C-alpha positions in Angstrom: 0.0 0.0 0.0 1.3 3.4 -0.9 1.5 6.2 1.7 -0.7 9.3 1.1 0.8 12.7 1.6 -1.5 15.1 3.3 -1.1 18.9 3.0 0.3 20.5 6.1 -2.1 22.7 8.0 -0.6 25.6 10.0 -2.3 25.1 13.3 -1.6 26.5 16.7 -1.7 24.2 19.7 -4.8 26.1 21.0 -6.6 25.7 17.7 -5.8 22.0 17.7 -7.1 21.7 21.3 -10.3 23.4 20.4 -10.8 21.2 17.4 -10.2 18.1 19.5 -12.6 19.3 22.2 -15.2 19.6 19.4 -14.4 16.0 18.5 -15.2 14.8 22.1 -11.9 15.2 23.9 -11.7 16.6 27.5 -8.8 19.1 28.0 -6.8 20.1 31.0 -3.6 22.1 31.4 -0.5 20.4 32.8 2.1 23.1 33.1 3.5 23.9 29.7 1.3 21.2 28.0 -2.3 20.8 27.1 -3.5 17.2 27.8 -6.6 16.0 25.9 -8.3 12.7 26.7 -11.1 10.6 25.2 -11.5 7.0 26.3 -8.1 5.4 26.1 -6.7 8.1 23.8 -4.4 10.7 25.3 -2.9 13.6 23.3 -0.3 16.0 24.7 0.3 19.4 23.0 2.6 22.2 23.8 0.6 25.0 25.5 1.8 27.6 22.9 3.1 27.9 19.4 2.3 26.5 16.0 2.5 22.7 15.5 5.3 21.6 13.2 4.4 18.9 10.6 5.8 16.1 12.8 3.7 17.3 15.8 0.6 17.5 13.5 1.1 13.9 12.3 1.6 12.8 15.9 -1.6 14.5 16.9 -3.6 12.7 14.2 -2.1 9.3 15.2 -2.5 9.8 18.9 -6.0 11.1 18.7 -7.4 8.6 16.2 -9.2 11.6 14.6 -8.9 11.5 10.9 -7.5 14.4 8.9 -10.8 15.5 7.4 -12.7 15.2 10.7 -10.0 17.3 12.4 -10.4 20.0 9.7 -14.2 19.8 10.0 -13.9 20.3 13.8 -11.5 23.2 13.2 -13.8 24.8 10.7 -16.8 24.5 13.1 -14.7 26.0 15.9 -13.7 29.0 13.7 -17.2 29.6 12.6 -18.4 29.8 16.2 -15.5 32.1 17.2 
């Protein structure tokens, strides 16, 4: 099977946390990190800054949220804000 390359999305840690909350994650601050949990899934993000491509891919893997679902949650968050 061939790997699919997804376009990188410039996303701040706070935007990512908001999108994951819309996807059903519970968030809490842990010092310089944001910890999001849903069931057995745990995602840790830096509290500030823009996620680099590796951190963005790790976020998708750890959360189990698909690329399109994350973008949809992000779009919904931005429409509300």
